[in-house]
C-alpha positions in Angstrom: 118.8 79.5 99.8 118.6 78.9 96.1 117.1 81.9 94.4 116.4 83.0 90.8 116.0 86.5 89.6 114.2 86.7 86.3 114.8 89.9 84.4 118.3 91.5 84.7 117.2 95.0 83.7 117.8 98.2 85.5 116.2 97.0 88.7 116.6 93.3 88.3 120.4 93.4 88.0 120.6 95.4 91.2 118.3 93.1 93.0 120.2 90.0 91.8 123.5 91.5 92.9 122.0 92.4 96.3 121.0 88.8 96.7 124.5 87.7 95.9 125.9 90.1 98.5 123.5 88.7 101.1 125.0 85.2 100.6 122.2 83.7 98.6 122.8 81.2 95.7 121.5 83.2 92.8 120.7 82.4 89.2 120.1 85.4 87.1 117.9 84.9 84.0 117.7 87.2 81.0 117.5 87.0 77.3 120.3 89.5 77.0 123.7 87.9 76.7 125.3 91.2 77.8 123.2 91.1 81.0 124.0 87.5 81.7 127.8 88.1 81.1 127.7 91.0 83.5 126.0 89.0 86.3 128.3 86.0 85.7 131.2 88.3 86.0 130.0 89.2 89.5 129.9 85.6 90.5 126.3 84.6 89.8 125.0 81.7 87.9 123.1 82.6 84.7 120.3 81.2 82.5 119.1 82.4 79.1 115.5 81.2 79.8 113.3 80.7 82.8 113.2 76.9 82.4 117.0 76.8 82.8 117.2 78.1 86.3 118.8 75.9 89.0 116.6 72.9 89.8 115.1 73.0 93.3 115.0 76.8 93.4 113.2 77.9 96.6 112.4 81.5 95.7 112.0 83.3 92.3 111.9 87.1 92.1 110.4 88.3 88.8 111.4 91.8 87.8 110.0 91.8 84.3 107.9 94.4 82.5 104.3 93.4 83.0 101.7 90.7 83.8 102.1 89.0 80.4 105.9 88.6 80.9 105.4 87.4 84.4 102.9 84.7 83.3 105.2 83.6 80.5 108.2 83.3 82.8 106.2 81.2 85.2 103.8 79.1 83.2 104.7 79.5 79.5 106.4 76.8 77.4 109.8 78.0 78.8 108.4 78.8 82.3 110.3 78.2 85.5 107.7 76.4 87.6 109.0 73.0 86.6 112.4 74.0 88.2 110.9 75.2 91.5 111.1 73.2 94.7 107.7 72.2 96.2 106.3 75.0 98.3 108.7 77.6 96.7 107.7 81.2 96.9 107.0 83.3 93.8 107.8 87.0 94.3 106.0 88.8 91.5 107.3 92.4 91.3 106.3 93.6 87.9 103.8 96.4 87.9 100.4 95.0 86.9 96.7 95.5 87.6 95.2 93.9 90.7 93.0 91.5 88.6 96.1 90.1 87.0 97.8 89.7 90.4 94.9 87.8 91.7 94.7 85.6 88.7 98.4 84.7 88.8 98.3 84.1 92.5 95.4 81.7 92.1 97.3 79.8 89.4 100.5 79.6 91.4 98.7 78.5 94.6 96.8 75.8 92.6 100.2 74.5 91.5 101.4 74.2 95.1 103.5 77.4 95.4 103.4 80.4 97.7 102.8 83.7 96.0 103.7 87.2 97.0 102.1 90.1 95.1 105.1 92.4 95.6 105.7 95.4 93.3 108.7 97.6 94.1 109.8 101.2 94.0 113.2 102.9 94.2 114.6 102.6 90.7 117.9 101.3 89.5 119.9 103.3 92.2 118.0 101.8 95.1 118.0 98.3 93.6 121.8 98.5 93.2 122.2 99.2 96.9 119.5 96.8 98.2 117.3 99.6 99.4 114.1 99.2 97.4 110.7 99.7 98.9 108.4 96.6 98.5 104.6 97.0 98.8 103.4 93.4 99.2 100.4 91.3 100.0 100.3 87.5 100.6 100.0 84.9 103.2 102.2 84.8 106.3 103.8 81.7 104.9 104.7 83.5 101.7 106.2 86.4 103.6 108.2 84.1 105.8 109.6 82.1 102.9 110.5 85.3 101.0 112.2 87.0 103.9 115.8 86.3 102.9 115.2 87.7 99.5 113.2 90.7 100.8 115.9 91.4 103.4 118.5 91.4 100.6 116.8 93.8 98.2 114.8 96.2 100.3 115.0 98.4 103.4 111.3 98.8 103.7 108.8 96.0 103.2 105.1 97.0 103.5 103.0 94.1 104.5 99.6 95.2 103.2 97.4 92.2 103.9 97.0 88.6 102.9 94.9 89.0 99.7 96.7 89.1 96.4 96.0 92.2 94.5 96.4 94.7 97.4 100.1 95.1 96.6 99.3 95.7 92.9 96.6 98.2 93.8 98.9 100.3 96.0 101.6 100.3 93.3 99.1 101.5 90.6 98.0 104.3 92.9 101.7 105.1 93.5 102.3 105.2 89.8 99.4 107.6 89.3 101.3 110.1 91.6 104.7 109.4 90.2 103.6 109.9 86.6 101.6 113.1 87.3 104.4 114.5 89.3 106.9 113.9 86.5 104.6 115.4 83.9 103.9 118.5 85.9 107.6 118.9 86.8 108.4 119.0 83.1 105.5 121.4 82.4 106.8 123.8 85.1 110.4 123.6 83.9 109.4 124.2 80.3 107.2 127.2 81.2 110.0 128.7 83.2 112.4 128.3 80.3 109.9 129.7 77.8 109.4 132.8 80.1 113.2 133.4 80.2 114.0 132.1 83.7 117.5 130.7 84.2 116.8 126.9 84.4 119.4 126.2 87.1 118.2 129.1 89.2 114.6 128.0 88.7 115.5 124.5 89.9 117.4 125.8 92.9 114.4 128.0 94.0 111.8 125.2 93.6 113.9 122.6 95.3 114.3 124.9 98.3 110.6 125.9 98.5 107.2 124.4 99.1 106.5 123.6 95.4 109.2 121.0 95.3 108.6 117.3 94.9 110.9 114.3 94.9 110.2 113.8 91.2 110.9 117.4 90.3 114.2 117.4 92.2 115.3 114.0 90.8 114.1 114.2 87.2 114.7 117.9 86.4 118.3 117.5 87.6 118.8 115.1 84.7 117.1 117.5 82.3 119.5 120.3 83.4 122.4 118.0 82.6 120.9 116.8 79.3 121.2 113.2 80.6 118.4 111.2 79.1 119.8 107.7 79.8 116.8 105.8 81.0 116.7 104.9 84.7 112.9 104.7 84.2 111.8 105.2 80.6 109.0 107.3 79.1 107.3 104.0 77.9 107.1 102.7 81.5 104.6 105.5 82.3 102.7 105.0 79.0 102.1 101.4 80.4 101.7 102.2 84.1 99.3 105.2 83.6 97.4 102.8 81.3 97.0 100.5 84.3 95.7 103.5 86.4 93.1 104.1 83.7 92.1 100.5 83.5 91.7 100.1 87.3 89.7 103.4 87.5 87.4 102.3 84.7 86.6 99.1 86.6 85.6 101.2 89.6 83.8 104.0 87.7 86.3 106.4 89.2 87.5 109.4 87.2 91.2 110.0 86.9 91.5 113.1 84.7 95.0 114.1 85.8 96.4 110.6 85.3 94.8 110.4 81.9 96.3 113.7 80.7 99.7 112.7 82.0 99.4 109.4 80.0 98.7 111.4 76.8 101.8 113.5 77.4 104.0 110.4 77.8 102.3 108.8 74.8 103.1 111.9 72.8 106.8 111.7 73.8 106.9 108.1 72.9 105.3 108.8 69.5 108.0 111.4 68.9 110.6 108.7 69.3 111.6 109.3 72.9 110.0 106.2 74.4 113.3 104.8 75.7 114.5 108.1 77.1 114.5 108.9 80.8 110.9 109.7 81.7 111.8 113.3 82.7 112.4 113.9 79.1 108.6 114.0 78.5 109.6 117.7 78.6 110.5 117.2 74.9 106.8 117.4 74.1 106.8 121.0 75.3 110.1 121.6 73.4 108.5 120.4 70.2 105.4 122.6 70.8 107.3 125.8 71.7 110.8 125.5 70.4 112.5 126.0 73.7 116.2 125.0 74.0 116.7 122.5 76.8 119.7 122.9 79.1 122.4 120.4 78.3 121.5 120.1 74.7 123.7 122.0 72.2 121.3 122.3 69.3 118.9 125.2 69.3 115.4 124.7 68.0 113.5 127.2 66.1 110.3 128.5 67.5 107.4 127.2 65.5 105.9 129.8 63.1 102.4 130.9 63.1 
């Protein structure tokens, strides 16, 4: 099967390599020459723009940032649809609002393509091992056509219904939880540090007790190490919690916790930490209180007054 993966970022590179390991013929597409060289070195074909993927491509997996990038990669002046085989399946995996998912699906289907509204979870680590979770909606024909790709990149594929937009809805709700969990994990860790608790011992207690969450365990481990290399960046949650707010407004549904969490991520981004790992939203509390974070050598003075 001829496949294209558009977006060779943290998750896209892992997905493209997983497709290669599964024996699929894969073209990896990214503006970054470094990303293209890395994928080519692994044995894949590469393209610098979406309109340069292999002709007759039967499935395209889009792991870009948002709906605008997805639309450009498909239908823009350098879009890939002109290179797709008739009846090819589009697997749209960027996090976007359900209205955008429905709009893009309608446009794809009008052009004669199958469309899977298929956001993913698992981060770079799960993408690299082909163990992502996919939350997807689309027609039975779209699922069938996409199966070789889904089998290659995921260990769990949720089939959520036939209507486009359901997959996007579930992912937005998931991101509400993920963003709030990360923010509250940072708040708890910063409070413990401010109160004089040993950060490592605090972490050990929480991760062995009922207050633990996957996000606390995963993200605060990086904070303990001072490792802010982005697996998922602060700016991702500025965007995704914005999608939560947008969807909630359309439903007249209050989301006060998600809104507060978005403000914390926005503050971290405004401080210059937008590209840091999202657990480092904790630097908002560091700036407010002067706490010294574990793994960071420099001490910060407590604000006066």
